[in-house]
C-alpha positions in Angstrom: 125.4 -14.4 -119.7 122.1 -16.2 -120.0 120.7 -16.9 -123.4 117.6 -14.9 -124.2 114.4 -16.9 -124.2 112.8 -17.4 -127.6 109.6 -15.8 -126.6 111.4 -12.7 -125.4 113.5 -12.6 -128.6 110.4 -12.7 -130.8 108.2 -10.3 -128.7 111.1 -7.8 -128.5 111.4 -7.7 -132.3 107.9 -6.1 -132.8 106.7 -2.7 -131.6 103.0 -2.8 -130.8 103.0 1.0 -130.4 104.0 1.7 -134.0 100.9 3.1 -135.7 99.9 3.3 -139.4 98.0 6.3 -140.7 94.9 6.1 -143.0 93.4 9.2 -144.5 89.7 8.8 -145.3 88.7 11.0 -148.2 85.4 12.4 -149.3 83.9 11.3 -152.6 85.5 14.3 -154.3 89.0 13.2 -153.0 89.4 15.9 -150.3 90.7 14.5 -146.9 88.0 14.0 -144.3 89.8 12.4 -141.3 93.0 10.7 -140.3 92.8 7.4 -138.4 95.7 5.6 -136.8 96.0 1.9 -136.2 98.4 -0.2 -134.1 99.1 -3.8 -135.0 96.3 -6.2 -134.2 97.1 -8.9 -131.6 95.5 -12.3 -131.2 94.2 -10.9 -127.8 92.5 -8.0 -129.7 90.9 -10.4 -132.1 89.5 -12.7 -129.4 88.2 -9.7 -127.3 86.5 -8.2 -130.3 84.9 -11.5 -131.4 83.5 -11.8 -127.9 82.2 -8.2 -128.0 80.7 -8.8 -131.5 78.9 -11.9 -130.1 79.3 -13.3 -133.6 81.7 -15.2 -135.8 80.4 -13.5 -138.9 83.5 -11.9 -140.6 81.8 -8.6 -141.5 80.4 -7.9 -138.1 83.7 -8.8 -136.4 85.8 -6.7 -138.8 83.6 -3.6 -138.2 83.8 -4.2 -134.5 87.6 -4.5 -134.8 87.7 -1.1 -136.7 85.8 0.5 -133.8 88.1 -1.1 -131.3 91.4 -0.3 -133.0 90.9 3.1 -134.8 92.6 6.0 -133.0 92.8 9.8 -133.5 96.1 11.4 -133.8 96.3 12.1 -130.1 95.8 8.4 -129.3 92.1 8.7 -128.2 89.7 6.0 -129.6 88.0 7.3 -132.7 84.9 5.2 -132.2 82.8 3.7 -129.5 81.9 0.0 -129.6 78.3 0.8 -130.5 79.3 2.8 -133.5 79.9 -0.4 -135.5 76.1 -0.7 -136.0 75.8 2.8 -137.4 78.9 2.4 -139.6 77.4 -0.8 -141.1 74.0 0.8 -141.6 74.8 4.3 -142.7 78.2 4.2 -144.5 78.6 2.9 -148.1 80.1 -0.6 -147.9 82.9 0.4 -150.3 84.1 3.0 -147.7 83.8 0.6 -144.8 85.7 -2.1 -146.9 88.5 0.4 -147.6 88.9 1.2 -143.9 88.8 -2.4 -142.8 91.2 -3.6 -145.5 93.7 -1.0 -144.3 93.1 -2.0 -140.7 93.9 -5.7 -141.5 96.9 -4.6 -143.7 95.5 -6.2 -146.8 96.1 -5.1 -150.3 93.1 -3.3 -151.8 92.7 -5.7 -154.8 91.0 -8.5 -152.9 87.6 -8.5 -151.1 87.2 -8.3 -147.4 85.6 -11.8 -147.3 88.6 -13.2 -149.1 90.9 -11.5 -146.7 89.0 -12.7 -143.6 89.2 -16.3 -145.0 92.9 -16.3 -145.5 
């Protein structure tokens, strides 16, 4: 029996279809919408940086949110162009909360700190 290649062993250990659920709540605490996120790959990151046409962390992170967020049925929750509206029309604290969850970062550090790690 042939020994399994290291790359196959590593890749086989992680399920890219496993999704995490985030419930966005209104200011009064009532649930607004559920968003689902698969793990981010390096390929996702490079694609999004290209789409964002920027290396600025905040622009890239919002573009990543639009690229990765799904509805329960697996459809994309946002279109690429929605990132501009989210940045312009949503309180930064809400956008930060979404993006910190997306990047699987504890809520006690800022988004800029998380992007620089």
